[in-house]
N, C-alpha and C positions, 0 to 999 in steps of 0.2 A: 626471476621473472621481473620482467619491469614493471619497475614499478609504476474626487469628486470631494468641498470640505469638510462637510457636514459626515460624509463616509468615513475621512480620515481621523477625524475626531472621535468617531463611534468607535472605529477600529481601534484607535490607540487605547481607549478606555477599556475595550475587550480583550486588550492586549495586557496589559497591567493586570487586570481582574482574573486572568487565566493563568499568569504567571504567579500569581500570590496563592492562586488556589492549588498549585502544582507543586509550591513547597522546593522550589528548583534550588536547590543548594543547602549547606548544611545548617542547622538551626539547632539551638538548646543544646550544644556541646556533642551532637554528630559529627565526626569526622571522616570524610569522604575517603573510601578505601579502593574502589574501583568502579569504572563504568563498562559498562558493556551495550551497544549500540547496534540495532536491526536496522539497517536503511533500505529506502526503494530509491530506486535509479530515479534519476535527476530526469527533465524533459527531453523526450524522446521523440524522432518521428514518428508516424502511424506504422503501425503491424502489416499492412497491407500496401505495397507499393503500386507505380503506375499500370496500367492494364487490368488491375483489379476490378471488381464490382465499386468499390470506394472511388472509383475516379468515374464512374459513371451514373451513380444515384444523384447528382447534382449539376445544372448549368453553368454552375460557376468552375474556377480554378483554384485548386487548392493552393496555399502558400506554398513557394518554393523553400523547403526545410534544408538546403544546402548540405545532406548528408545523404547517407543511404539508407533504405529501408530499415525501421526498429533501430536506429541509432541515436547515439545522444547529440543533441544538438548546441550549438557553439553556445546558446545562450543557457542552457541546461550545465554546459559545464561552468559559465560563470557563477553561476547562482550556488553551485556546489562547493565551487572556490569560498565563497563568500559565508557559505555554512562550516567549512573547514576552518576559517578564521574567526569565526564565534564560537565554536567550540574550544579553540586553543584559547581565547580569552577567558572563556567561563568556566574551564576546567582547572580547578585549584591544584590537582596533581600534575599536571600538565608536564610540570619539569623535570619530574621522573619518568616521565613515557619515554620508553626507547627500544630498539629492536629487542630485546631480551624479554621484556613484562609486556609486551604488546600482540594483537595480532588483527592483520589488516587481510581480509579473505574476501575476493567477491566472485559471485557468478562469474560463468567463462561467456557470458554474453559481451559483445562489445559497449553497450550503455551501462552496463553492471562495474566492467572494469575500467570506462573512461570516467565514469562517477566517482569510483574509489579514487582514480589516479588526481581527479581534481581537488578531491577532499582533501588528499595528502599533502598537495602542494599548497596549500596554506595553514594545515594543522601541523604537518609536520614533514617534510620533503625527505628528510633520511629515512623515515622509517619503511620496511620493505613491503611490497604488496604482493599477496598470493593467489593466484586463480589458476585451476587446473588443467583446463586444456588451450589451445592453442588455436581450433576451428571454431568458434562459438557456439560449442556443443551446449547443453546443458548438464552441468554440474549435478550430479545426484544428490549434494548437500542441499541445492536450492530448487530443484525438481519437484512439484507439485505433482507426483505421481504415484499411482497406486503401485504398491507392492504384493499385490493379492487382491485375488477379485475373483466372485464366484455369485452363482445366482443368488444365493441368500443375501450376501452384501449389496446385491444390487437392487433388490426389492427393499434394504433397509435405507438405502440411500436416496433413492426415488421418494420413498416414504418421509425421510427428512427435509429434503427439497421441497416436496408440497405443501411441509407444515410450514413454511415461509409466506405461502398465498391463505393459508388457514382452510385449507381443503383437502381431504382425501382422494388420491386415484383411485380410479375405477378400472375394470377391464378394457372397457372401451375407449376410457379418457384416463390413461394413467399418469399424465401429466397438469392434470387438473387445478393443483395447488400453484404449480408454476405458472401457469398460464393466467391464473387469477393474480397473481401476483403484479405479473407485466399489466395486468387489464387495470391495477389502480395507478398506473403510469401512463395510460393509453393518450391525458392530456399532453403529459411532456412530449410524448412521442409524435402524436399532430405537431405540436409546436414547432419540433426541430425538422419536419417536413416542409415548413414554411421557410425558416432559416434558409434550409437548403435548394428550395425550390423543387422538389423531388417529383412532383406533378408535370413537371415539363421537362426531365431528364430522359436520359439516353435508356436508363434501365427501366425507367416506368413504360417508356414506350415500348420497348421491346417485350417487356411481359404484361403489357395490357393494364397498367394497375393505375389508381389514383392515391393509392396510400403504400408504405410500406407494409410488407405481408407480415402478419403476427399471428396466425392461426395454424402454421405448420412449425412442428417443434418436434428435437428428439434428443435424448440425451445418450451419448456414446459413454460407457465407462468401462474401461480395459488395462487389465494389467499392464503396467511399464509404461502407464500412459497417464495425462493428467484428465481430469474429467473436461466433456466437449458438448458441446451444444449445436446441432444442425438446426438450420432453418431460418425465419427472418428474425428473429430476436438477435440472434447471432448477428447478422449484417448492422440491425438497429444500433448493437452495440459498438460496433467498429467504426461508425458513424460519429456517434455521440462522443467517443475516445477521440478522434481524428478532430472534431469540432474544440474539444476542451485544449488539447495541444495547440492548435492554431491560435486560439485565444490568448495562451501564454506567448506567442510568438508576435503575435498584431495589435491584438486588445480589441477587433472586430471579429465581426462574420464575413468572411468575404469582403471586406473592404466596407460593409455597414456597421453603424454603431449597433450594438448588443448590453443589456445593461448585464451587472452583476450578477443579478437575481434570475434575469433570463438564462444566463450562462449556468448558473447553478441549478435550475428546473432540469437542463440538459444533461448536468453533471448525475443526477438521479439515476439517469436511466442507465449509466454504467455501473453505478452503486449497487441496483437490483440485480443485475447480471452476476457482479462478483458473488453478492451474498447468497446465489441459487448455487453458482459452481463450488464455491472454497468455503462460505461460511457455512453449510449445512454442517451438523455436528460427526456425523460418522466420518464423511469426508476430509475434515479438516482433522481429526485426530488420526487418519490413515496416512495424510499426505504430508502432516507436519512432524513425523516424528522423528527425523535426522535431524532437524533445527532445534527441536525442543531438547533432545539431549545437549547438541551442541552448546546453544544457551546455558542449558544446567550447567554445564561441565565448566565453561567461561567464568561464570558466575560463583562457582565453588574452587576453580582455581586460585590458591591464595600467592601465587608469586605473579598474578596476571593484574594489572593496572588499567589498561585500555584494550577493549576489542570494538572492532567495527566491523559488521558482516553485511554485504551488499547484495541485495536480490530484488523480487520483485513485491508488488501489491499484493498476487494472491498469496504469498508467502505472510504476509502480515496479516491477512484476512486468517488463513488456516491456523497462524500459531494462536492468533489472540483469541480464536473460538474454541479450539482446543484446549486452552487452558483456562478460559472461563475468564478472560480480559475485557471488561467492557470499554470497546473504542468509545469516546464521547464524540456526539454530534459536533463538526468540526464548526469553526466561526472564521470568517475572512478567508475562507477556501471553497473551489469551484466541486471538489469530490467531497461526499459527506463523510467520510470514513477515514480511508489513507491517501492525502492528498501526494501531489507529485512530489518526490524528493524527501517525503516524510520520514521519522524515524522513531523507532521504539527505544525508549533510553531508559536502561535500567543504572541505578546508581546504588551500591554497597556501602553503605555508613557503621560505623562502631561508635557506640556510646558504652563505655566503662568495659565489661565484659561481653555485653550483647551485640552482635550484628543485626542491621536492618536494612530493607530495600523500600525506594523508591522507584515508582514508573509513570513515564510522561510521553504523551505523544509532540513530537518537536518538529514544525515544517516551516518553510517561508511563509509569509501572507502574501496574498495575491499583488497588492502595490510592490513589495520585494520581488516579487515574481517579474512583475510588467516591467517594471522600472528599474530592474537590477541595482536595486539600492545596495548601499551596504548593508550589510547585516554584522550589529558590535552589541555591545552590552547598551548602547544606549539609544540603539535599534534593534531589539532584541527578535527573532522570531517567535511566532505562536508557541505556546508551550502548555499542553493542556493534560490534565491529572489522567490515568488509566487507572480503573478501580478492577479488582478481582470478585467477582461471584464468591461468597461464603468467606472471605479472609475479612479479617478485620484491622483496621490501622490503630496505632496509639494515639496519644494524645496529640500527638505533634505532627501526626498524619503518615506516618513511616509503618510499615509491614516487616514483622520480625523475618528474619532470613529465614528460619528453618520450615517458618509457615510456608513461604514463598517456592522454596525447594522441594515442601512436599508436595505441593500443588504441582511441580514438573515431574514429583516422581508418580503420583497419581496418574498424570495424563499417560504418561508411559507404560504403565500397568494397564491401563483402560486399553490402548493399542493391543498389546500382548493378548486382550482375554478377547476383543472382537476379532483379530488373526485365530485365535484359537477356536473361537466356537463355533 
């Protein structure tokens, strides 16, 4: 296979604080043995193309992405090459990484393949890239789809989704908790309407609307498919997604200045959407099992030095939720949990006869994305610690390897219990 001054000073302070908090690197005699990276693809164009509702909800013209629908943009490729270079600099075992002790595996989507290719270009262009299909299909490893579904599971999953809003569903209002969760970000949604001038858009006129519709919702749970939402909030999420991506490309909103804080408000809209669909516990356990097993195998493989798996934010949401991993609230990012191009990095260390694991969220800061800055040891990406619920770090901030693998095994067993119930 083919292979702003105050803001900057504050960001730099946070960056150093986050790196120190993450213990990213050997400390007190811990020797790095291997690294397993799960990466979200980098900057892409929106999932909806010309002629879709996305093109009708604003009086403005979206930026020319320069690529096909849902494809990695040129900026996304450049940023990923810079990230690959940083990993090469930072990884102390890099010199011993070769085709025999590494695995570079991406989903078969163009945006994930191209992300992995660009990462490799600066990390190690001689390493082979594996992907399964040639037709932009979803590889089952990365596809957040249900392998089983029945009426009992549907009720359990909807109940989990409603918990996010803190309210139980009823016979006549089955999605009451989900609606409540969306209701908490109504202010953010109304602000977004102003940004896109929704009230004067073709979509608003055709549907006789003053605001984006939020009162219609349907959750679709189908065996062999990923969870799906129909109704107004799905469109709202698509708009927020496109605005965030456009900000990375232009730094503005349709040519108008917009602040980082206001963009982060818009980013919250997408966060809630992903939490409902992919970070409810039952769904997370059910759809993440292939990747949970793969990550466990890669961490446990004594011959492996470096693993790079490239997928999606839905994968990060489901993996971390299923494993009881607490994603940190991001800083210097528009997205609140898994920024564009972000990576979950597992590093395995040895100290004496014992093995340990540290886990961090690594992503390019907003100025690095917007200005395509060099990402180096002197200008590193953001590194934030990820904790496991119920597991204890040692005095140097590391988890025992057996405890982490035990959590993987518990999650796999939980899947089997859910399916067998």
